[in-house]
DRENTI-622848 format. One record per residue (C-alpha): residue number from 0; x, z, y. Coordinates in nm, 3 decimals, always signed. Example, Ala and Ser with C-alpha at 12.3 -4.5 7.8 and 13.67 -1.06 7.14 Angstrom:
<fimars>
+-----+---------+---------+---------+
| pos |      xx |      zz |      yy |
+-----+---------+---------+---------+
|   0 |  +1.230 |  +0.780 |  -0.450 |
|   1 |  +1.367 |  +0.714 |  -0.106 |
+-----+---------+---------+---------+
</fimars>
This chain:
<fimars>
+-----+---------+---------+---------+
| pos |      xx |      zz |      yy |
+-----+---------+---------+---------+
|   0 |  +0.894 |  -2.166 |  -1.233 |
|   1 |  +0.516 |  -2.130 |  -1.241 |
|   2 |  +0.357 |  -2.004 |  -0.922 |
|   3 |  +0.047 |  -1.796 |  -0.969 |
|   4 |  -0.183 |  -1.950 |  -0.707 |
|   5 |  -0.427 |  -1.658 |  -0.730 |
|   6 |  -0.156 |  -1.403 |  -0.644 |
|   7 |  -0.015 |  -1.630 |  -0.372 |
|   8 |  -0.362 |  -1.661 |  -0.219 |
|   9 |  -0.404 |  -1.281 |  -0.244 |
|  10 |  -0.073 |  -1.243 |  -0.062 |
|  11 |  -0.191 |  -1.464 |  +0.224 |
|  12 |  -0.545 |  -1.327 |  +0.253 |
|  13 |  -0.437 |  -0.963 |  +0.253 |
|  14 |  -0.135 |  -1.028 |  +0.478 |
|  15 |  -0.369 |  -1.185 |  +0.731 |
|  16 |  -0.635 |  -0.915 |  +0.693 |
|  17 |  -0.366 |  -0.647 |  +0.720 |
|  18 |  -0.237 |  -0.811 |  +1.037 |
|  19 |  -0.578 |  -0.806 |  +1.205 |
|  20 |  -0.669 |  -0.455 |  +1.091 |
|  21 |  -0.335 |  -0.313 |  +1.204 |
|  22 |  -0.343 |  -0.509 |  +1.530 |
|  23 |  -0.694 |  -0.383 |  +1.601 |
|  24 |  -0.591 |  -0.023 |  +1.527 |
|  25 |  -0.286 |  -0.065 |  +1.752 |
|  26 |  -0.510 |  -0.204 |  +2.025 |
|  27 |  -0.751 |  +0.089 |  +1.996 |
|  28 |  -0.490 |  +0.365 |  +1.978 |
|  29 |  -0.196 |  +0.224 |  +2.177 |
|  30 |  -0.350 |  -0.039 |  +2.402 |
|  31 |  -0.152 |  -0.334 |  +2.264 |
|  32 |  -0.237 |  -0.602 |  +2.006 |
|  33 |  +0.050 |  -0.633 |  +1.759 |
|  34 |  +0.135 |  -0.600 |  +1.391 |
|  35 |  +0.457 |  -0.652 |  +1.204 |
|  36 |  +0.772 |  -0.841 |  +1.275 |
|  37 |  +0.664 |  -1.202 |  +1.220 |
|  38 |  +0.516 |  -1.421 |  +1.492 |
|  39 |  +0.222 |  -1.554 |  +1.290 |
|  40 |  -0.100 |  -1.371 |  +1.205 |
|  41 |  +0.028 |  -1.202 |  +0.890 |
|  42 |  +0.196 |  -0.878 |  +0.798 |
|  43 |  +0.363 |  -0.945 |  +0.462 |
|  44 |  +0.391 |  -0.581 |  +0.356 |
|  45 |  +0.011 |  -0.575 |  +0.313 |
|  46 |  +0.017 |  -0.893 |  +0.107 |
|  47 |  +0.304 |  -0.771 |  -0.108 |
|  48 |  +0.135 |  -0.432 |  -0.143 |
|  49 |  -0.194 |  -0.577 |  -0.261 |
|  50 |  -0.023 |  -0.810 |  -0.506 |
|  51 |  +0.166 |  -0.505 |  -0.636 |
|  52 |  -0.162 |  -0.313 |  -0.671 |
|  53 |  -0.320 |  -0.605 |  -0.860 |
|  54 |  -0.026 |  -0.644 |  -1.098 |
|  55 |  +0.015 |  -0.272 |  -1.166 |
|  56 |  -0.357 |  -0.197 |  -1.206 |
|  57 |  -0.417 |  -0.501 |  -1.431 |
|  58 |  -0.122 |  -0.407 |  -1.651 |
|  59 |  -0.218 |  -0.040 |  -1.676 |
|  60 |  -0.592 |  -0.096 |  -1.728 |
|  61 |  -0.510 |  -0.353 |  -1.996 |
|  62 |  -0.259 |  -0.133 |  -2.182 |
|  63 |  -0.361 |  +0.231 |  -2.138 |
|  64 |  -0.680 |  +0.232 |  -2.349 |
|  65 |  -0.797 |  +0.567 |  -2.213 |
|  66 |  -1.113 |  +0.680 |  -2.045 |
|  67 |  -1.159 |  +0.498 |  -1.711 |
|  68 |  -1.127 |  +0.815 |  -1.498 |
|  69 |  -0.793 |  +0.907 |  -1.652 |
|  70 |  -0.671 |  +0.548 |  -1.616 |
|  71 |  -0.776 |  +0.550 |  -1.250 |
|  72 |  -0.586 |  +0.874 |  -1.187 |
|  73 |  -0.274 |  +0.731 |  -1.349 |
|  74 |  -0.310 |  +0.408 |  -1.147 |
|  75 |  -0.360 |  +0.618 |  -0.831 |
|  76 |  -0.026 |  +0.795 |  -0.874 |
|  77 |  +0.178 |  +0.496 |  -0.989 |
|  78 |  +0.042 |  +0.270 |  -0.714 |
|  79 |  +0.082 |  +0.545 |  -0.449 |
|  80 |  +0.448 |  +0.588 |  -0.530 |
|  81 |  +0.507 |  +0.214 |  -0.564 |
|  82 |  +0.353 |  +0.144 |  -0.223 |
|  83 |  +0.549 |  +0.430 |  -0.065 |
|  84 |  +0.868 |  +0.282 |  -0.209 |
|  85 |  +0.766 |  -0.059 |  -0.072 |
|  86 |  +0.702 |  +0.096 |  +0.270 |
|  87 |  +1.040 |  +0.272 |  +0.262 |
|  88 |  +1.216 |  -0.048 |  +0.153 |
|  89 |  +1.041 |  -0.259 |  +0.418 |
|  90 |  +1.111 |  -0.010 |  +0.698 |
|  91 |  +1.473 |  +0.029 |  +0.594 |
|  92 |  +1.535 |  -0.346 |  +0.568 |
|  93 |  +1.369 |  -0.416 |  +0.904 |
|  94 |  +1.582 |  -0.147 |  +1.065 |
|  95 |  +1.905 |  -0.271 |  +0.904 |
|  96 |  +1.845 |  -0.642 |  +0.964 |
|  97 |  +1.667 |  -0.638 |  +1.302 |
|  98 |  +1.772 |  -0.298 |  +1.440 |
|  99 |  +1.403 |  -0.219 |  +1.497 |
| 100 |  +1.178 |  +0.065 |  +1.383 |
| 101 |  +0.812 |  -0.034 |  +1.351 |
| 102 |  +0.682 |  +0.297 |  +1.217 |
| 103 |  +0.819 |  +0.647 |  +1.194 |
| 104 |  +0.663 |  +0.934 |  +1.000 |
| 105 |  +0.921 |  +1.190 |  +1.113 |
| 106 |  +0.655 |  +1.378 |  +1.307 |
| 107 |  +0.433 |  +1.422 |  +0.999 |
| 108 |  +0.454 |  +1.754 |  +0.820 |
| 109 |  +0.546 |  +1.623 |  +0.475 |
| 110 |  +0.779 |  +1.336 |  +0.563 |
| 111 |  +1.076 |  +1.210 |  +0.367 |
| 112 |  +1.264 |  +1.052 |  +0.654 |
| 113 |  +1.115 |  +0.795 |  +0.884 |
| 114 |  +0.939 |  +0.570 |  +0.638 |
| 115 |  +0.768 |  +0.792 |  +0.381 |
| 116 |  +0.531 |  +1.086 |  +0.409 |
| 117 |  +0.308 |  +1.260 |  +0.159 |
| 118 |  +0.014 |  +1.202 |  +0.391 |
| 119 |  +0.067 |  +0.824 |  +0.386 |
| 120 |  +0.139 |  +0.822 |  +0.012 |
| 121 |  -0.199 |  +0.986 |  -0.051 |
| 122 |  -0.367 |  +0.746 |  +0.192 |
| 123 |  -0.213 |  +0.446 |  +0.012 |
| 124 |  -0.342 |  +0.586 |  -0.317 |
| 125 |  -0.696 |  +0.635 |  -0.187 |
| 126 |  -0.701 |  +0.293 |  -0.021 |
| 127 |  -0.567 |  +0.136 |  -0.343 |
| 128 |  -0.853 |  +0.277 |  -0.549 |
| 129 |  -1.102 |  +0.157 |  -0.285 |
| 130 |  -0.928 |  -0.181 |  -0.295 |
| 131 |  -0.940 |  -0.205 |  -0.676 |
| 132 |  -1.306 |  -0.108 |  -0.715 |
| 133 |  -1.471 |  -0.232 |  -0.394 |
| 134 |  -1.265 |  -0.474 |  -0.182 |
| 135 |  -1.101 |  -0.685 |  -0.451 |
| 136 |  -1.423 |  -0.773 |  -0.637 |
| 137 |  -1.576 |  -0.893 |  -0.309 |
| 138 |  -1.276 |  -1.095 |  -0.191 |
| 139 |  -1.193 |  -1.238 |  -0.534 |
| 140 |  -1.496 |  -1.466 |  -0.504 |
| 141 |  -1.343 |  -1.615 |  -0.187 |
| 142 |  -0.981 |  -1.615 |  -0.304 |
| 143 |  -1.059 |  -1.803 |  -0.624 |
| 144 |  -1.218 |  -2.084 |  -0.419 |
| 145 |  -0.921 |  -2.144 |  -0.186 |
| 146 |  -0.806 |  -2.504 |  -0.236 |
| 147 |  -0.448 |  -2.567 |  -0.340 |
| 148 |  -0.381 |  -2.779 |  -0.030 |
| 149 |  -0.466 |  -2.484 |  +0.196 |
| 150 |  -0.232 |  -2.257 |  +0.001 |
| 151 |  +0.045 |  -2.514 |  +0.039 |
| 152 |  -0.011 |  -2.538 |  +0.416 |
| 153 |  -0.013 |  -2.158 |  +0.449 |
| 154 |  +0.308 |  -2.140 |  +0.244 |
| 155 |  +0.482 |  -2.393 |  +0.469 |
| 156 |  +0.367 |  -2.217 |  +0.786 |
| 157 |  +0.474 |  -1.880 |  +0.647 |
| 158 |  +0.821 |  -2.007 |  +0.552 |
| 159 |  +0.863 |  -2.161 |  +0.899 |
| 160 |  +0.755 |  -1.829 |  +1.054 |
| 161 |  +1.004 |  -1.630 |  +0.844 |
| 162 |  +1.288 |  -1.868 |  +0.934 |
| 163 |  +1.198 |  -1.867 |  +1.304 |
| 164 |  +1.167 |  -1.488 |  +1.303 |
| 165 |  +1.517 |  -1.449 |  +1.164 |
| 166 |  +1.665 |  -1.705 |  +1.400 |
| 167 |  +1.497 |  -1.565 |  +1.712 |
| 168 |  +1.521 |  -1.192 |  +1.636 |
| 169 |  +1.887 |  -1.225 |  +1.540 |
| 170 |  +1.948 |  -1.419 |  +1.865 |
| 171 |  +2.066 |  -1.729 |  +1.682 |
| 172 |  +1.822 |  -1.936 |  +1.886 |
| 173 |  +1.619 |  -1.854 |  +2.198 |
| 174 |  +1.241 |  -1.830 |  +2.193 |
+-----+---------+---------+---------+
</fimars>
C-alpha cells in the first residue's frame, strides 16, 4: 500500500488547524477551550474533510473540462454534500461509540436531525471554495516541505491518541 505523504500531511495540518480554530471559537462563545473527542491537538474531521475536498476538487477539475465558474459551482455542491455526509457520519459514530454528542443542529431552521443542517451545508460549501482558491495554495508551500520523519512522528502520536481515547472514553483504562 502506497501512502500519499502529501495527503497525510494535509490531514495533520488541517486537523491541527481545525482544532485550534474550533477551540478558539469555543473559548470565545462558550468560555471553554476544547475541540473534538481526541486528547491531542487535532480534530480529525477537519483533516478528513480537507483531504476529501482536495481529492474531489482535483478529480472534478481534471475531468470536467468546462468553464471554471461552472466547474466551481459543481465542486461547491458535491463537496458541500460530501462534507455534510462526513459530519453526519462522524456525529453518529461518536454518539454510538462514545455516547456523546459534540454538536447538535436541531435548533437550526433547516436541520436534518442533529448532525446536518442546510445552513452548515452551505457554510461548508463556501469554506471549501475559499479553501480551494485561497487557503490551500498558501499552505501547500508549507505542506510540501514537511519532512518524512515529522510525518512519521505525527502518525505515531496520532495512533497513540486514538488508541488512548478509545481505551479511556470506553472506561477500559482510567485516565
